[in-house]
C-alpha positions, 0 to 999 in steps of 0.5 A: 513361570518361577523356578522352585528353590526348595522341594517339600519333604514331609514337613521340611523343605530341601533346597534344590536350586543354588538360591535355596542352598544360599539361603540355608548357608546364610541362615547357618552362618548367622546361627553359628556366629550367634552361637559363638558370640553368646557362648563366649559370655555364657556361664552354663549350658542353659545360659547359652540356650536362653541366649540363642533361642531369640535368634535361632527361632526367627531365623528358622521361621523366616527360612521356613516361610521362604521355603514355603513360598519358593517351594515346588 
């Protein structure tokens, strides 16, 4: 028997165990660091958006995959 880390809520997943909260926190910390690093060298909002896109999308896809595998 495996413990569920996430609970499906519509199309999204909500963390219900400490492992789920840890995964979400790690993804958020990574995204914040990427945003700060990219925004430091950007000249406009579009530069920032183009710079963070290649990092944010795979991060959230990986988090969604993890939640779907470890969900209730």
